[in-house]
PDB file as gemmi writes it, atoms N, CA and C in Angstrom:
CRYST1    1.000    1.000    1.000  90.00  90.00  90.00 P 1                      
ATOM      1  N   MET A   1       0.855  -1.181   0.000  1.00  0.00           N  
ATOM      2  CA  MET A   1       0.000   0.000   0.000  1.00  0.00           C  
ATOM      3  C   MET A   1       0.896   1.237   0.000  1.00  0.00           C  
ATOM      4  N   SER A   2       0.629   2.133  -0.922  1.00  0.00           N  
ATOM      5  CA  SER A   2       1.433   3.346  -1.014  1.00  0.00           C  
ATOM      6  C   SER A   2       1.014   4.351   0.051  1.00  0.00           C  
ATOM      7  N   LYS A   3       1.886   5.328   0.243  1.00  0.00           N  
ATOM      8  CA  LYS A   3       1.601   6.378   1.218  1.00  0.00           C  
ATOM      9  C   LYS A   3       0.322   7.127   0.843  1.00  0.00           C  
ATOM     10  N   THR A   4       0.113   7.357  -0.439  1.00  0.00           N  
ATOM     11  CA  THR A   4      -1.085   8.044  -0.916  1.00  0.00           C  
ATOM     12  C   THR A   4      -2.334   7.219  -0.615  1.00  0.00           C  
ATOM     13  N   ASP A   5      -2.254   5.897  -0.843  1.00  0.00           N  
ATOM     14  CA  ASP A   5      -3.393   5.022  -0.544  1.00  0.00           C  
ATOM     15  C   ASP A   5      -3.711   5.034   0.948  1.00  0.00           C  
ATOM     16  N   LEU A   6      -2.673   5.022   1.768  1.00  0.00           N  
ATOM     17  CA  LEU A   6      -2.867   5.035   3.218  1.00  0.00           C  
ATOM     18  C   LEU A   6      -3.543   6.328   3.659  1.00  0.00           C  
ATOM     19  N   ILE A   7      -3.072   7.440   3.129  1.00  0.00           N  
ATOM     20  CA  ILE A   7      -3.669   8.739   3.472  1.00  0.00           C  
ATOM     21  C   ILE A   7      -5.130   8.781   3.018  1.00  0.00           C  
ATOM     22  N   GLN A   8      -5.387   8.261   1.821  1.00  0.00           N  
ATOM     23  CA  GLN A   8      -6.766   8.227   1.301  1.00  0.00           C  
ATOM     24  C   GLN A   8      -7.655   7.356   2.191  1.00  0.00           C  
ATOM     25  N   SER A   9      -7.124   6.235   2.673  1.00  0.00           N  
ATOM     26  CA  SER A   9      -7.881   5.355   3.571  1.00  0.00           C  
ATOM     27  C   SER A   9      -8.267   6.084   4.852  1.00  0.00           C  
ATOM     28  N   TYR A  10      -7.316   6.834   5.409  1.00  0.00           N  
ATOM     29  CA  TYR A  10      -7.609   7.599   6.622  1.00  0.00           C  
ATOM     30  C   TYR A  10      -8.651   8.672   6.351  1.00  0.00           C  
ATOM     31  N   LYS A  11      -8.572   9.310   5.185  1.00  0.00           N  
ATOM     32  CA  LYS A  11      -9.573  10.326   4.838  1.00  0.00           C  
ATOM     33  C   LYS A  11     -10.969   9.722   4.774  1.00  0.00           C  
ATOM     34  N   PHE A  12     -11.072   8.527   4.144  1.00  0.00           N  
ATOM     35  CA  PHE A  12     -12.372   7.854   4.072  1.00  0.00           C  
ATOM     36  C   PHE A  12     -12.878   7.501   5.470  1.00  0.00           C  
ATOM     37  N   ALA A  13     -11.985   7.003   6.307  1.00  0.00           N  
ATOM     38  CA  ALA A  13     -12.374   6.626   7.671  1.00  0.00           C  
ATOM     39  C   ALA A  13     -12.854   7.845   8.464  1.00  0.00           C  
ATOM     40  N   LEU A  14     -12.112   8.938   8.369  1.00  0.00           N  
ATOM     41  CA  LEU A  14     -12.508  10.157   9.083  1.00  0.00           C  
ATOM     42  C   LEU A  14     -13.819  10.713   8.539  1.00  0.00           C  
ATOM     43  N   LYS A  15     -14.007  10.584   7.227  1.00  0.00           N  
ATOM     44  CA  LYS A  15     -15.273  11.023   6.627  1.00  0.00           C  
ATOM     45  C   LYS A  15     -16.431  10.190   7.163  1.00  0.00           C  
ATOM     46  N   GLY A  16     -16.217   8.882   7.316  1.00  0.00           N  
ATOM     47  CA  GLY A  16     -17.256   8.008   7.858  1.00  0.00           C  
ATOM     48  C   GLY A  16     -17.614   8.371   9.286  1.00  0.00           C  
ATOM     49  N   ILE A  17     -16.613   8.647  10.091  1.00  0.00           N  
ATOM     50  CA  ILE A  17     -16.858   9.056  11.479  1.00  0.00           C  
ATOM     51  C   ILE A  17     -17.628  10.381  11.492  1.00  0.00           C  
ATOM     52  N   ALA A  18     -17.197  11.317  10.653  1.00  0.00           N  
ATOM     53  CA  ALA A  18     -17.860  12.627  10.604  1.00  0.00           C  
ATOM     54  C   ALA A  18     -19.317  12.495  10.176  1.00  0.00           C  
ATOM     55  N   VAL A  19     -19.587  11.661   9.188  1.00  0.00           N  
ATOM     56  CA  VAL A  19     -20.967  11.443   8.741  1.00  0.00           C  
ATOM     57  C   VAL A  19     -21.794  10.866   9.884  1.00  0.00           C  
ATOM     58  N   GLY A  20     -21.236   9.885  10.584  1.00  0.00           N  
ATOM     59  CA  GLY A  20     -21.947   9.283  11.707  1.00  0.00           C  
ATOM     60  C   GLY A  20     -22.287  10.304  12.776  1.00  0.00           C  
ATOM     61  N   PHE A  21     -21.316  11.127  13.133  1.00  0.00           N  
ATOM     62  CA  PHE A  21     -21.556  12.115  14.181  1.00  0.00           C  
ATOM     63  C   PHE A  21     -22.482  13.226  13.701  1.00  0.00           C  
ATOM     64  N   HIS A  22     -22.382  13.578  12.438  1.00  0.00           N  
ATOM     65  CA  HIS A  22     -23.201  14.672  11.908  1.00  0.00           C  
ATOM     66  C   HIS A  22     -24.656  14.258  11.730  1.00  0.00           C  
ATOM     67  N   LYS A  23     -24.881  13.035  11.268  1.00  0.00           N  
ATOM     68  CA  LYS A  23     -26.230  12.596  10.891  1.00  0.00           C  
ATOM     69  C   LYS A  23     -26.978  11.860  11.995  1.00  0.00           C  
ATOM     70  N   GLU A  24     -26.276  11.295  12.948  1.00  0.00           N  
ATOM     71  CA  GLU A  24     -26.927  10.421  13.924  1.00  0.00           C  
ATOM     72  C   GLU A  24     -26.981  11.066  15.314  1.00  0.00           C  
ATOM     73  N   GLN A  25     -28.186  11.373  15.754  1.00  0.00           N  
ATOM     74  CA  GLN A  25     -28.407  11.999  17.062  1.00  0.00           C  
ATOM     75  C   GLN A  25     -27.912  11.110  18.201  1.00  0.00           C  
ATOM     76  N   ASN A  26     -28.129   9.796  18.086  1.00  0.00           N  
ATOM     77  CA  ASN A  26     -27.733   8.884  19.158  1.00  0.00           C  
ATOM     78  C   ASN A  26     -26.234   8.920  19.421  1.00  0.00           C  
ATOM     79  N   ILE A  27     -25.446   9.064  18.367  1.00  0.00           N  
ATOM     80  CA  ILE A  27     -23.993   9.106  18.542  1.00  0.00           C  
ATOM     81  C   ILE A  27     -23.601  10.353  19.324  1.00  0.00           C  
ATOM     82  N   LYS A  28     -24.236  11.455  19.033  1.00  0.00           N  
ATOM     83  CA  LYS A  28     -23.954  12.696  19.770  1.00  0.00           C  
ATOM     84  C   LYS A  28     -24.307  12.525  21.251  1.00  0.00           C  
ATOM     85  N   ILE A  29     -25.455  11.925  21.510  1.00  0.00           N  
ATOM     86  CA  ILE A  29     -25.883  11.697  22.895  1.00  0.00           C  
ATOM     87  C   ILE A  29     -24.908  10.772  23.616  1.00  0.00           C  
ATOM     88  N   LEU A  30     -24.511   9.694  22.953  1.00  0.00           N  
ATOM     89  CA  LEU A  30     -23.560   8.748  23.555  1.00  0.00           C  
ATOM     90  C   LEU A  30     -22.221   9.418  23.831  1.00  0.00           C  
ATOM     91  N   LEU A  31     -21.794  10.290  22.927  1.00  0.00           N  
ATOM     92  CA  LEU A  31     -20.538  11.018  23.136  1.00  0.00           C  
ATOM     93  C   LEU A  31     -20.627  11.922  24.361  1.00  0.00           C  
ATOM     94  N   VAL A  32     -21.753  12.607  24.511  1.00  0.00           N  
ATOM     95  CA  VAL A  32     -21.938  13.497  25.670  1.00  0.00           C  
ATOM     96  C   VAL A  32     -21.908  12.691  26.967  1.00  0.00           C  
ATOM     97  N   PHE A  33     -22.686  11.597  27.032  1.00  0.00           N  
ATOM     98  CA  PHE A  33     -22.724  10.791  28.253  1.00  0.00           C  
ATOM     99  C   PHE A  33     -21.369  10.148  28.554  1.00  0.00           C  
ATOM    100  N   GLY A  34     -20.699   9.666  27.517  1.00  0.00           N  
ATOM    101  CA  GLY A  34     -19.373   9.076  27.720  1.00  0.00           C  
ATOM    102  C   GLY A  34     -18.371  10.098  28.225  1.00  0.00           C  
ATOM    103  N   SER A  35     -18.451  11.311  27.684  1.00  0.00           N  
ATOM    104  CA  SER A  35     -17.551  12.387  28.127  1.00  0.00           C  
ATOM    105  C   SER A  35     -17.838  12.776  29.573  1.00  0.00           C  
ATOM    106  N   ILE A  36     -19.111  12.862  29.915  1.00  0.00           N  
ATOM    107  CA  ILE A  36     -19.488  13.192  31.296  1.00  0.00           C  
ATOM    108  C   ILE A  36     -18.982  12.121  32.255  1.00  0.00           C  
ATOM    109  N   ALA A  37     -19.171  10.856  31.897  1.00  0.00           N  
ATOM    110  CA  ALA A  37     -18.731   9.759  32.764  1.00  0.00           C  
ATOM    111  C   ALA A  37     -17.217   9.784  32.958  1.00  0.00           C  
ATOM    112  N   THR A  38     -16.485   9.977  31.871  1.00  0.00           N  
ATOM    113  CA  THR A  38     -15.019  10.031  31.964  1.00  0.00           C  
ATOM    114  C   THR A  38     -14.586  11.245  32.771  1.00  0.00           C  
ATOM    115  N   PHE A  39     -15.224  12.381  32.537  1.00  0.00           N  
ATOM    116  CA  PHE A  39     -14.912  13.598  33.272  1.00  0.00           C  
ATOM    117  C   PHE A  39     -15.191  13.422  34.768  1.00  0.00           C  
ATOM    118  N   LEU A  40     -16.305  12.777  35.103  1.00  0.00           N  
ATOM    119  CA  LEU A  40     -16.617  12.511  36.514  1.00  0.00           C  
ATOM    120  C   LEU A  40     -15.534  11.648  37.163  1.00  0.00           C  
ATOM    121  N   CYS A  41     -15.068  10.652  36.435  1.00  0.00           N  
ATOM    122  CA  CYS A  41     -13.997   9.802  36.959  1.00  0.00           C  
ATOM    123  C   CYS A  41     -12.755  10.629  37.279  1.00  0.00           C  
ATOM    124  N   ILE A  42     -12.432  11.558  36.402  1.00  0.00           N  
ATOM    125  CA  ILE A  42     -11.255  12.405  36.613  1.00  0.00           C  
ATOM    126  C   ILE A  42     -11.483  13.332  37.799  1.00  0.00           C  
ATOM    127  N   ILE A  43     -12.651  13.974  37.849  1.00  0.00           N  
ATOM    128  CA  ILE A  43     -12.980  14.904  38.938  1.00  0.00           C  
ATOM    129  C   ILE A  43     -13.010  14.187  40.287  1.00  0.00           C  
ATOM    130  N   LEU A  44     -13.555  12.972  40.306  1.00  0.00           N  
ATOM    131  CA  LEU A  44     -13.689  12.210  41.555  1.00  0.00           C  
ATOM    132  C   LEU A  44     -12.420  11.449  41.910  1.00  0.00           C  
ATOM    133  N   ASN A  45     -11.366  11.669  41.117  1.00  0.00           N  
ATOM    134  CA  ASN A  45     -10.064  11.054  41.394  1.00  0.00           C  
ATOM    135  C   ASN A  45     -10.131   9.520  41.399  1.00  0.00           C  
ATOM    136  N   VAL A  46     -10.908   8.970  40.465  1.00  0.00           N  
ATOM    137  CA  VAL A  46     -11.013   7.526  40.310  1.00  0.00           C  
ATOM    138  C   VAL A  46      -9.678   7.041  39.735  1.00  0.00           C  
ATOM    139  N   SER A  47      -9.298   5.830  40.078  1.00  0.00           N  
ATOM    140  CA  SER A  47      -8.017   5.295  39.611  1.00  0.00           C  
ATOM    141  C   SER A  47      -7.940   5.318  38.081  1.00  0.00           C  
ATOM    142  N   LEU A  48      -6.730   5.345  37.584  1.00  0.00           N  
ATOM    143  CA  LEU A  48      -6.516   5.403  36.141  1.00  0.00           C  
ATOM    144  C   LEU A  48      -7.134   4.202  35.442  1.00  0.00           C  
ATOM    145  N   ILE A  49      -6.965   3.022  35.986  1.00  0.00           N  
ATOM    146  CA  ILE A  49      -7.492   1.818  35.339  1.00  0.00           C  
ATOM    147  C   ILE A  49      -9.015   1.855  35.268  1.00  0.00           C  
ATOM    148  N   LYS A  50      -9.666   2.295  36.337  1.00  0.00           N  
ATOM    149  CA  LYS A  50     -11.134   2.386  36.329  1.00  0.00           C  
ATOM    150  C   LYS A  50     -11.613   3.479  35.368  1.00  0.00           C  
ATOM    151  N   THR A  51     -10.890   4.583  35.313  1.00  0.00           N  
ATOM    152  CA  THR A  51     -11.228   5.648  34.373  1.00  0.00           C  
ATOM    153  C   THR A  51     -11.092   5.142  32.942  1.00  0.00           C  
ATOM    154  N   LEU A  52     -10.036   4.390  32.681  1.00  0.00           N  
ATOM    155  CA  LEU A  52      -9.850   3.810  31.349  1.00  0.00           C  
ATOM    156  C   LEU A  52     -10.956   2.828  30.999  1.00  0.00           C  
ATOM    157  N   ILE A  53     -11.413   2.067  31.976  1.00  0.00           N  
ATOM    158  CA  ILE A  53     -12.524   1.132  31.734  1.00  0.00           C  
ATOM    159  C   ILE A  53     -13.764   1.901  31.306  1.00  0.00           C  
ATOM    160  N   VAL A  54     -14.078   2.972  32.014  1.00  0.00           N  
ATOM    161  CA  VAL A  54     -15.244   3.796  31.667  1.00  0.00           C  
ATOM    162  C   VAL A  54     -15.067   4.389  30.271  1.00  0.00           C  
ATOM    163  N   PHE A  55     -13.883   4.910  29.992  1.00  0.00           N  
ATOM    164  CA  PHE A  55     -13.610   5.512  28.686  1.00  0.00           C  
ATOM    165  C   PHE A  55     -13.716   4.476  27.556  1.00  0.00           C  
ATOM    166  N   ILE A  56     -13.126   3.312  27.764  1.00  0.00           N  
ATOM    167  CA  ILE A  56     -13.147   2.264  26.739  1.00  0.00           C  
ATOM    168  C   ILE A  56     -14.569   1.772  26.490  1.00  0.00           C  
ATOM    169  N   LEU A  57     -15.325   1.544  27.557  1.00  0.00           N  
ATOM    170  CA  LEU A  57     -16.712   1.087  27.378  1.00  0.00           C  
ATOM    171  C   LEU A  57     -17.557   2.145  26.666  1.00  0.00           C  
ATOM    172  N   SER A  58     -17.358   3.407  27.023  1.00  0.00           N  
ATOM    173  CA  SER A  58     -18.104   4.489  26.372  1.00  0.00           C  
ATOM    174  C   SER A  58     -17.749   4.569  24.891  1.00  0.00           C  
ATOM    175  N   THR A  59     -16.476   4.402  24.584  1.00  0.00           N  
ATOM    176  CA  THR A  59     -16.032   4.415  23.196  1.00  0.00           C  
ATOM    177  C   THR A  59     -16.577   3.210  22.439  1.00  0.00           C  
ATOM    178  N   LEU A  60     -16.611   2.063  23.094  1.00  0.00           N  
ATOM    179  CA  LEU A  60     -17.156   0.854  22.469  1.00  0.00           C  
ATOM    180  C   LEU A  60     -18.624   1.041  22.089  1.00  0.00           C  
ATOM    181  N   VAL A  61     -19.386   1.691  22.934  1.00  0.00           N  
ATOM    182  CA  VAL A  61     -20.799   1.938  22.633  1.00  0.00           C  
ATOM    183  C   VAL A  61     -20.920   2.810  21.376  1.00  0.00           C  
ATOM    184  N   ILE A  62     -20.079   3.816  21.258  1.00  0.00           N  
ATOM    185  CA  ILE A  62     -20.099   4.689  20.081  1.00  0.00           C  
ATOM    186  C   ILE A  62     -19.701   3.897  18.834  1.00  0.00           C  
ATOM    187  N   ILE A  63     -18.686   3.046  18.964  1.00  0.00           N  
ATOM    188  CA  ILE A  63     -18.264   2.207  17.836  1.00  0.00           C  
ATOM    189  C   ILE A  63     -19.414   1.306  17.391  1.00  0.00           C  
ATOM    190  N   LEU A  64     -20.081   0.687  18.351  1.00  0.00           N  
ATOM    191  CA  LEU A  64     -21.203  -0.198  18.007  1.00  0.00           C  
ATOM    192  C   LEU A  64     -22.361   0.579  17.382  1.00  0.00           C  
ATOM    193  N   GLU A  65     -22.569   1.804  17.821  1.00  0.00           N  
ATOM    194  CA  GLU A  65     -23.615   2.635  17.205  1.00  0.00           C  
ATOM    195  C   GLU A  65     -23.238   2.995  15.771  1.00  0.00           C  
ATOM    196  N   LEU A  66     -21.966   3.247  15.508  1.00  0.00           N  
ATOM    197  CA  LEU A  66     -21.527   3.497  14.134  1.00  0.00           C  
ATOM    198  C   LEU A  66     -21.752   2.264  13.253  1.00  0.00           C  
ATOM    199  N   ILE A  67     -21.429   1.087  13.788  1.00  0.00           N  
ATOM    200  CA  ILE A  67     -21.666  -0.160  13.052  1.00  0.00           C  
ATOM    201  C   ILE A  67     -23.163  -0.343  12.806  1.00  0.00           C  
ATOM    202  N   ASN A  68     -23.964  -0.098  13.830  1.00  0.00           N  
ATOM    203  CA  ASN A  68     -25.418  -0.197  13.706  1.00  0.00           C  
ATOM    204  C   ASN A  68     -25.926   0.736  12.604  1.00  0.00           C  
ATOM    205  N   THR A  69     -25.437   1.955  12.591  1.00  0.00           N  
ATOM    206  CA  THR A  69     -25.834   2.927  11.582  1.00  0.00           C  
ATOM    207  C   THR A  69     -25.467   2.444  10.185  1.00  0.00           C  
ATOM    208  N   ALA A  70     -24.256   1.902  10.039  1.00  0.00           N  
ATOM    209  CA  ALA A  70     -23.817   1.407   8.733  1.00  0.00           C  
ATOM    210  C   ALA A  70     -24.699   0.250   8.257  1.00  0.00           C  
ATOM    211  N   ILE A  71     -25.004  -0.660   9.163  1.00  0.00           N  
ATOM    212  CA  ILE A  71     -25.850  -1.806   8.795  1.00  0.00           C  
ATOM    213  C   ILE A  71     -27.254  -1.342   8.434  1.00  0.00           C  
ATOM    214  N   GLU A  72     -27.798  -0.397   9.193  1.00  0.00           N  
ATOM    215  CA  GLU A  72     -29.131   0.130   8.878  1.00  0.00           C  
ATOM    216  C   GLU A  72     -29.152   0.783   7.493  1.00  0.00           C  
ATOM    217  N   LYS A  73     -28.117   1.560   7.186  1.00  0.00           N  
ATOM    218  CA  LYS A  73     -28.054   2.220   5.885  1.00  0.00           C  
ATOM    219  C   LYS A  73     -27.917   1.194   4.761  1.00  0.00           C  
ATOM    220  N   LEU A  74     -27.145   0.147   5.003  1.00  0.00           N  
ATOM    221  CA  LEU A  74     -27.007  -0.919   4.013  1.00  0.00           C  
ATOM    222  C   LEU A  74     -28.348  -1.621   3.793  1.00  0.00           C  
ATOM    223  N   CYS A  75     -29.037  -1.914   4.882  1.00  0.00           N  
ATOM    224  CA  CYS A  75     -30.357  -2.558   4.781  1.00  0.00           C  
ATOM    225  C   CYS A  75     -31.336  -1.677   4.002  1.00  0.00           C  
ATOM    226  N   ASP A  76     -31.313  -0.379   4.281  1.00  0.00           N  
ATOM    227  CA  ASP A  76     -32.198   0.544   3.572  1.00  0.00           C  
ATOM    228  C   ASP A  76     -31.850   0.612   2.090  1.00  0.00           C  
ATOM    229  N   ARG A  77     -30.588   0.438   1.791  1.00  0.00           N  
ATOM    230  CA  ARG A  77     -30.138   0.460   0.397  1.00  0.00           C  
ATOM    231  C   ARG A  77     -30.572  -0.812  -0.342  1.00  0.00           C  
ATOM    232  N   ILE A  78     -30.587  -1.925   0.377  1.00  0.00           N  
ATOM    233  CA  ILE A  78     -30.958  -3.202  -0.220  1.00  0.00           C  
ATOM    234  C   ILE A  78     -32.431  -3.196  -0.619  1.00  0.00           C  
ATOM    235  N   THR A  79     -33.280  -2.697   0.270  1.00  0.00           N  
ATOM    236  CA  THR A  79     -34.707  -2.639  -0.036  1.00  0.00           C  
ATOM    237  C   THR A  79     -35.362  -1.489   0.724  1.00  0.00           C  
ATOM    238  N   SER A  80     -36.303  -0.840   0.044  1.00  0.00           N  
ATOM    239  CA  SER A  80     -37.058   0.227   0.707  1.00  0.00           C  
ATOM    240  C   SER A  80     -38.418  -0.291   1.169  1.00  0.00           C  
ATOM    241  N   LYS A  81     -38.695  -1.548   0.850  1.00  0.00           N  
ATOM    242  CA  LYS A  81     -39.955  -2.165   1.249  1.00  0.00           C  
ATOM    243  C   LYS A  81     -39.902  -2.610   2.705  1.00  0.00           C  
ATOM    244  N   ASN A  82     -41.069  -2.812   3.285  1.00  0.00           N  
ATOM    245  CA  ASN A  82     -41.129  -3.381   4.626  1.00  0.00           C  
ATOM    246  C   ASN A  82     -40.812  -4.869   4.526  1.00  0.00           C  
ATOM    247  N   ASP A  83     -39.642  -5.232   4.963  1.00  0.00           N  
ATOM    248  CA  ASP A  83     -39.169  -6.614   4.887  1.00  0.00           C  
ATOM    249  C   ASP A  83     -38.957  -7.099   6.319  1.00  0.00           C  
ATOM    250  N   SER A  84     -39.653  -8.141   6.718  1.00  0.00           N  
ATOM    251  CA  SER A  84     -39.583  -8.605   8.106  1.00  0.00           C  
ATOM    252  C   SER A  84     -38.184  -9.077   8.487  1.00  0.00           C  
ATOM    253  N   GLU A  85     -37.443  -9.649   7.546  1.00  0.00           N  
ATOM    254  CA  GLU A  85     -36.083 -10.106   7.850  1.00  0.00           C  
ATOM    255  C   GLU A  85     -35.132  -8.920   8.027  1.00  0.00           C  
ATOM    256  N   ILE A  86     -35.287  -7.897   7.197  1.00  0.00           N  
ATOM    257  CA  ILE A  86     -34.490  -6.674   7.349  1.00  0.00           C  
ATOM    258  C   ILE A  86     -34.820  -6.013   8.679  1.00  0.00           C  
ATOM    259  N   ALA A  87     -36.098  -5.997   9.038  1.00  0.00           N  
ATOM    260  CA  ALA A  87     -36.512  -5.418  10.320  1.00  0.00           C  
ATOM    261  C   ALA A  87     -35.858  -6.153  11.481  1.00  0.00           C  
ATOM    262  N   LYS A  88     -35.775  -7.480  11.396  1.00  0.00           N  
ATOM    263  CA  LYS A  88     -35.121  -8.270  12.445  1.00  0.00           C  
ATOM    264  C   LYS A  88     -33.642  -7.923  12.550  1.00  0.00           C  
ATOM    265  N   ILE A  89     -32.978  -7.771  11.405  1.00  0.00           N  
ATOM    266  CA  ILE A  89     -31.559  -7.403  11.397  1.00  0.00           C  
ATOM    267  C   ILE A  89     -31.368  -6.059  12.095  1.00  0.00           C  
ATOM    268  N   LYS A  90     -32.202  -5.087  11.749  1.00  0.00           N  
ATOM    269  CA  LYS A  90     -32.107  -3.761  12.366  1.00  0.00           C  
ATOM    270  C   LYS A  90     -32.385  -3.827  13.867  1.00  0.00           C  
ATOM    271  N   ASP A  91     -33.378  -4.612  14.267  1.00  0.00           N  
ATOM    272  CA  ASP A  91     -33.707  -4.750  15.689  1.00  0.00           C  
ATOM    273  C   ASP A  91     -32.569  -5.403  16.464  1.00  0.00           C  
ATOM    274  N   ILE A  92     -31.958  -6.422  15.882  1.00  0.00           N  
ATOM    275  CA  ILE A  92     -30.836  -7.090  16.539  1.00  0.00           C  
ATOM    276  C   ILE A  92     -29.683  -6.111  16.734  1.00  0.00           C  
ATOM    277  N   CYS A  93     -29.376  -5.340  15.698  1.00  0.00           N  
ATOM    278  CA  CYS A  93     -28.293  -4.355  15.806  1.00  0.00           C  
ATOM    279  C   CYS A  93     -28.599  -3.303  16.872  1.00  0.00           C  
ATOM    280  N   ALA A  94     -29.826  -2.844  16.911  1.00  0.00           N  
ATOM    281  CA  ALA A  94     -30.222  -1.873  17.940  1.00  0.00           C  
ATOM    282  C   ALA A  94     -30.108  -2.508  19.329  1.00  0.00           C  
ATOM    283  N   GLY A  95     -30.463  -3.782  19.430  1.00  0.00           N  
ATOM    284  CA  GLY A  95     -30.339  -4.496  20.703  1.00  0.00           C  
ATOM    285  C   GLY A  95     -28.900  -4.597  21.159  1.00  0.00           C  
ATOM    286  N   ILE A  96     -27.981  -4.815  20.230  1.00  0.00           N  
ATOM    287  CA  ILE A  96     -26.553  -4.875  20.560  1.00  0.00           C  
ATOM    288  C   ILE A  96     -26.100  -3.556  21.171  1.00  0.00           C  
ATOM    289  N   VAL A  97     -26.511  -2.457  20.554  1.00  0.00           N  
ATOM    290  CA  VAL A  97     -26.138  -1.139  21.075  1.00  0.00           C  
ATOM    291  C   VAL A  97     -26.751  -0.920  22.455  1.00  0.00           C  
ATOM    292  N   LEU A  98     -28.003  -1.304  22.619  1.00  0.00           N  
ATOM    293  CA  LEU A  98     -28.671  -1.137  23.917  1.00  0.00           C  
ATOM    294  C   LEU A  98     -27.964  -1.929  25.015  1.00  0.00           C  
ATOM    295  N   ILE A  99     -27.638  -3.180  24.740  1.00  0.00           N  
ATOM    296  CA  ILE A  99     -26.945  -4.005  25.741  1.00  0.00           C  
ATOM    297  C   ILE A  99     -25.597  -3.389  26.101  1.00  0.00           C  
ATOM    298  N   SER A 100     -24.861  -2.928  25.108  1.00  0.00           N  
ATOM    299  CA  SER A 100     -23.551  -2.331  25.395  1.00  0.00           C  
ATOM    300  C   SER A 100     -23.702  -1.033  26.180  1.00  0.00           C  
ATOM    301  N   ALA A 101     -24.726  -0.241  25.866  1.00  0.00           N  
ATOM    302  CA  ALA A 101     -24.953   1.005  26.603  1.00  0.00           C  
ATOM    303  C   ALA A 101     -25.348   0.719  28.053  1.00  0.00           C  
ATOM    304  N   LEU A 102     -26.172  -0.306  28.265  1.00  0.00           N  
ATOM    305  CA  LEU A 102     -26.547  -0.682  29.632  1.00  0.00           C  
ATOM    306  C   LEU A 102     -25.338  -1.193  30.416  1.00  0.00           C  
ATOM    307  N   LEU A 103     -24.498  -1.985  29.762  1.00  0.00           N  
ATOM    308  CA  LEU A 103     -23.264  -2.441  30.407  1.00  0.00           C  
ATOM    309  C   LEU A 103     -22.399  -1.251  30.804  1.00  0.00           C  
ATOM    310  N   ASP A 104     -22.246  -0.315  29.891  1.00  0.00           N  
ATOM    311  CA  ASP A 104     -21.461   0.889  30.164  1.00  0.00           C  
ATOM    312  C   ASP A 104     -22.051   1.661  31.338  1.00  0.00           C  
ATOM    313  N   LEU A 105     -23.362   1.816  31.355  1.00  0.00           N  
ATOM    314  CA  LEU A 105     -24.030   2.534  32.439  1.00  0.00           C  
ATOM    315  C   LEU A 105     -23.825   1.839  33.778  1.00  0.00           C  
ATOM    316  N   ILE A 106     -24.030   0.534  33.818  1.00  0.00           N  
ATOM    317  CA  ILE A 106     -23.899  -0.219  35.082  1.00  0.00           C  
ATOM    318  C   ILE A 106     -22.474  -0.159  35.596  1.00  0.00           C  
ATOM    319  N   VAL A 107     -21.510  -0.425  34.731  1.00  0.00           N  
ATOM    320  CA  VAL A 107     -20.105  -0.391  35.147  1.00  0.00           C  
ATOM    321  C   VAL A 107     -19.723   1.022  35.588  1.00  0.00           C  
ATOM    322  N   GLY A 108     -20.161   2.032  34.827  1.00  0.00           N  
ATOM    323  CA  GLY A 108     -19.864   3.415  35.193  1.00  0.00           C  
ATOM    324  C   GLY A 108     -20.437   3.789  36.549  1.00  0.00           C  
ATOM    325  N   LEU A 109     -21.674   3.385  36.799  1.00  0.00           N  
ATOM    326  CA  LEU A 109     -22.297   3.680  38.100  1.00  0.00           C  
ATOM    327  C   LEU A 109     -21.579   2.971  39.240  1.00  0.00           C  
ATOM    328  N   ILE A 110     -21.193   1.727  39.013  1.00  0.00           N  
ATOM    329  CA  ILE A 110     -20.451   0.993  40.045  1.00  0.00           C  
ATOM    330  C   ILE A 110     -19.130   1.691  40.333  1.00  0.00           C  
ATOM    331  N   ILE A 111     -18.446   2.120  39.293  1.00  0.00           N  
ATOM    332  CA  ILE A 111     -17.126   2.738  39.469  1.00  0.00           C  
ATOM    333  C   ILE A 111     -17.213   4.090  40.151  1.00  0.00           C  
ATOM    334  N   ILE A 112     -18.196   4.911  39.778  1.00  0.00           N  
ATOM    335  CA  ILE A 112     -18.229   6.263  40.369  1.00  0.00           C  
ATOM    336  C   ILE A 112     -19.078   6.369  41.626  1.00  0.00           C  
ATOM    337  N   SER A 113     -19.852   5.341  41.955  1.00  0.00           N  
ATOM    338  CA  SER A 113     -20.754   5.458  43.102  1.00  0.00           C  
ATOM    339  C   SER A 113     -20.007   5.659  44.417  1.00  0.00           C  
ATOM    340  N   GLU A 114     -18.964   4.879  44.660  1.00  0.00           N  
ATOM    341  CA  GLU A 114     -18.254   4.995  45.941  1.00  0.00           C  
ATOM    342  C   GLU A 114     -17.610   6.376  46.108  1.00  0.00           C  
ATOM    343  N   PRO A 115     -16.805   6.848  45.152  1.00  0.00           N  
ATOM    344  CA  PRO A 115     -16.210   8.192  45.338  1.00  0.00           C  
ATOM    345  C   PRO A 115     -17.255   9.296  45.361  1.00  0.00           C  
ATOM    346  N   LEU A 116     -18.361   9.112  44.655  1.00  0.00           N  
ATOM    347  CA  LEU A 116     -19.422  10.119  44.656  1.00  0.00           C  
ATOM    348  C   LEU A 116     -20.110  10.190  46.005  1.00  0.00           C  
ATOM    349  N   ILE A 117     -20.360   9.031  46.601  1.00  0.00           N  
ATOM    350  CA  ILE A 117     -20.975   8.979  47.936  1.00  0.00           C  
ATOM    351  C   ILE A 117     -20.038   9.587  48.966  1.00  0.00           C  
ATOM    352  N   GLU A 118     -18.750   9.280  48.869  1.00  0.00           N  
ATOM    353  CA  GLU A 118     -17.769   9.859  49.801  1.00  0.00           C  
ATOM    354  C   GLU A 118     -17.730  11.383  49.671  1.00  0.00           C  
ATOM    355  N   LEU A 119     -17.854  11.893  48.449  1.00  0.00           N  
ATOM    356  CA  LEU A 119     -17.839  13.335  48.230  1.00  0.00           C  
ATOM    357  C   LEU A 119     -19.066  13.991  48.836  1.00  0.00           C  
ATOM    358  N   ILE A 120     -20.218  13.341  48.685  1.00  0.00           N  
ATOM    359  CA  ILE A 120     -21.473  13.888  49.194  1.00  0.00           C  
ATOM    360  C   ILE A 120     -21.530  13.830  50.723  1.00  0.00           C  
ATOM    361  N   LEU A 121     -21.080  12.734  51.280  1.00  0.00           N  
ATOM    362  CA  LEU A 121     -21.138  12.568  52.724  1.00  0.00           C  
ATOM    363  C   LEU A 121     -19.908  13.169  53.314  1.00  0.00           C  
TER     364      LEU A 121                                                      
END                                                                             
């Protein structure tokens, strides 16, 4: 792969990320919540490893939402008709994002609950 091809690949990748963030409201919301969670970890002086766990899980949710968006767009491109199998594919992808977001929320709450309670009390 030439240097020009590599640079072009990065441009395409960055364009894909930009499209996802520009067009998809859920990605913006996930970014805000992930940033807040990571920021809280820093403010509450949570250990580096726990802060990284929160950051990685939050980033994973955004990655899965980007994948979900890509699959939904592909499905819409394949057919514009109401197709029960396409609907199942979209529902499964949405379920994957939901499960990952719930995991992120639960782990984040567990990690920040103790230092937050200590700060309040």
